[in-house]
C-alpha positions, 0 to 999 in steps of 0.5 A: 386471605387472612382470618380477620379479613375473611371474618370481616367480609363474612360479617358484612355478608351476614348483614347484607343477607339480613338486609335482603331478608327485611324486604318483602320479596324474600319473605314471599319466597319463604312462604311460597316455598313452604307451600310447596313443602306442605304439598310435599308433606301432604294433607293432614286430618282436619279437626273432627269437632268442626263442621261447615254447612255450605250454602252451595249451588246444590243447596240453592237448587234443592231448596229453590232459592234464587241465586239473585236473592238473599238466603231466606232467614226462615231456613236459618231458623230451621237449621238452628233448630236442627243443630240444637237437636243434634247437640252442636256446641256453637253455630257461627254464621259467616253471614251479615244479618243487617237490618230487619227482614221483610217478614217480622214473623220470620225475624222473630222465629230466627230470634227464638232459634238464636236464643236456643243455641250458642249463636255467633253472627258476623259484623264487618269492619268497613273502611271508607274515605271521607272527603275533607278540605285539602284531601281525604281521610280513611275512617273505619266503620262497623257494619253491625247486625239487626239490633234484635239479633244482637240481643240474643247472639254473640257478634264477631268480625268476619273480616279476613282481607285485613291480613291478605298477602298476595291473595293468600290468608296465611296468618291469623286475624288480629284487630287493626283498630280500636273499632275492631278490638271491640269484637272477637273474630268469628273463628275465635268466638266459635272455638271459645276464645278467650272464654275457654281456660288454658287455651293458647292462641297464635302469635301474630307471625304464626301461620294457619295450618291448612289441612289440605286444599279447598273443601278439605279443611273441615267436614263439609255438609251441604245446607240442604242435606241438613233437612234430610235424614242423616246417617246416625254417624253423621248425626253423631258428628254434630254432637259438641261440634263447632258449626260454621255456616257460610257461602261455599260455591264452586264458582267464585264470581260476582259478590262471592269472589270478594270472600274467596282466597288462594289456597296454600295447597293450590287448586280451587279458591278457599272461601272465607267460611272454610278459612274460619273453620280451619282457624277454629280447628287449629285453635281447638287442636292447638295445632297451628304452624309456629313461627320464630320471632322476626329477630331470630329469623334474621339472625338465622339467615344472617348466620347462614350468609356469613358462614357460607361467605367465610367458607367461600373465602377460605376454600374454593368455589367448588367447596362452597357450592358443595357446602351450599348444596348440602345446606339446601338439602339439610334445609329441605329435610329440616323444613319437611320435618318441621312442617310435619311438626307444625314449625316454620323454618325460615331461609328458603330465599337465603338457601335457594337464592342468596347463597347460590348467588354467593357461590356465583360471586365467589366463582367470579372472584376466584376467576378474576383472581385466577386471571390476575394470577395468570397475568402476573405469571405471564408478566413475570415469566415473559421476562424469562421465556417467549410469550408463546411458552408462557401458557405452557407453564405448569404450576400456576401460582406456585411458579411465583412462590418463593422456593425451588426444586432440583431438576436435571437441566441444561445451562448455557453461558455466553460471553463477548470476547475482549469486551473491555478492550472493544468498548474502552474507547466507546462512549457509554451511550454507544456501549449501551446501545450496542449491548441492547441490540446485541442482547436483543439478538441473542435473547430472540435466539434463546426464546425461539429455541424454547429457552429460559433467559435468567439474567444478563451479567455484564456482557454475559447471558445466562439461560437454561433449558428444561424449566420452568417449561419441561422440555425432554430434549433440553440438551439438544436444544441447548446445543442448537441454541449455541449454534444459532447464537453464532449465526445471530452474532454473524447477522449482528456483525453484518450490520457494521454498526458496531465493532465486530463481536465474538461470542463464546458459549459454554453448555453443560447439563446436570442437576440444578436447583431452580426456582424463585430464590431470594427474600420474601420481598424480592426474589428472582427466578434463577438456577444455582448449583455445581452444574451451573458453575461448571457451565460458566467455567466451560464458557470461559475455557473457550479462550484457551482452545480458541473455540466459540462453543464448548459443550460437556460430555454430559450434554453431548450424551443427553443430546444423543451423541450430537453428530458433528460434535468434536472432542477438543480435550479433557479438562479438570477445572478449579474446584473439581476433582473429576475431569470433564470431556469438552466438545465443540461444534464447527460450522462448516464441519471439519474436513475428514482428514483434519478430523482424523489427524486431530483425533490421532494427535489427541491420542498421541498426547494422551499416550505421552508421545510428545514428539509425534503429537507435536508434529501432528498438531502442527500439521492440523494447525496449518490445515485448520485455522479454527484449531490453531489456538487449541493446537498451540495449547497442546504443543506447549503442553507436549513440550512440557511433557518432553522435559517432565513427563506427567504422573503415572495414570495420567490420561491426557486431561488438562488442568486449569486453575483459573476461573 
């Protein structure tokens, strides 16, 4: 595939990857995989300056408070005085103090306690649907504390559910309306944001850095323990600490369930007060998880998808799979390192889902391409070899590429004797019909004997053995095919639909250049070379010897001598200096006496004993009609030798200057 095409497809893949990552599911996958990586990295040490005082089951029991009653305000006042003694920096209540209490004296006591500490108490944004004619509209109201408490405290939003995704609180809270913009969030106010100079705050996409699973994100002290004698080290830990007070139960049922969330570390639910404490710890330590801008994340995943696609189109699916595997490992290592350094790495869904799907698509495309190439190969070579041989072809697509290789093969040429004379009186339609039936008969024989039919040349056929399918005994198969062709022609003639035909066959084995030869726009699978030319010449010599099959010495040797082959002569054809011994096969075989006389006659001919040779050739001619033409040829040559003996060193070869 051309570079620009690959680049274009890669750009489309990048855009598709970006489009996929704009949907919610990939982002959830990224976050969930990041949770697993955080668990793999392990827990970290929470801020030492944050303490959670938990209103837990033990506190209800130890302090004698009923689970079905509000937490006594008198206990809050007592707690505040205790924290003031210990030197707490601020106390943030994840509790709503709405309306006056049942005892004004207790409220006054709490007011004095608030006044003595930096106290932050909660306000809650509540969304309500107001019925209107034709439907309803959603309005947001602020549920504020008791007016007297507001005068001596800082009010802050306790809402966390406004940025809940799938039950997780992952990102920092931000105001969603003009109402909520009036108040800081509880964790921010407790940590001193924005009053502390130089303190940076998270961006909207940054993630809360949880230090561990539930009850591991801050030092937690049960509410009731605050009224017991603490160890000196525990008391010292409250000095300048940010203290959060809130519900922290093991059982997250009933009303408490509304303020509990899934932990990225798994395990028990995390209560709101612990989330606030974790956020405050992040702010104080300046250690939240930084996340790139949305545009940068999309560009990153787009590049991943585009580069992987370009590689997939440039190389095999196996290489693409290796690249994607390497990317996944690299991404995992980078994520582990980045999370340890409080940075979020996007791309989990792309590396773990989108890119593997790309590998699958690439494999499918490759498979379809391979199948198409296979079908193209099968279609192309079904014109040359039998369908049963096509699956055996080696080389795949290379078999259809322009070019060739030099191989040792066997070539066979056939020709119909006196074809012009036979057909000169026949209508063209009848000639065409006869040739088609004849070629079908011969082609079936070639295919049945594992041959490759290269082309029809007029009334001739050119076939080879040994390519493109490798055949060890290609010379033997070439000879057997020549004999089978004669049987096929006999069958063809027996139909008596057409004039009887005589087919002459020439077989030679030698080096040939075989392959797809021609131009880039049009080429044929063929074979060329001196050995091919000689095979054609050998076929043509049949008419001089009166034979129907001639095979070369090279073919006979490659066929292991081929029992039953008979030497008919040694010839020197036009264009070649070296003589070639030619053999024929006869069915039925020659009689033993005829064969003996024939061999003796050839020997006498080669020894230039013309009178004796002529006598023996004449006897063979009378006994075996199939050698009559050959005997006449040798008798004529012997007569010539009687008048003008051949030159010194002559060994019985016949010269043929015709092609």
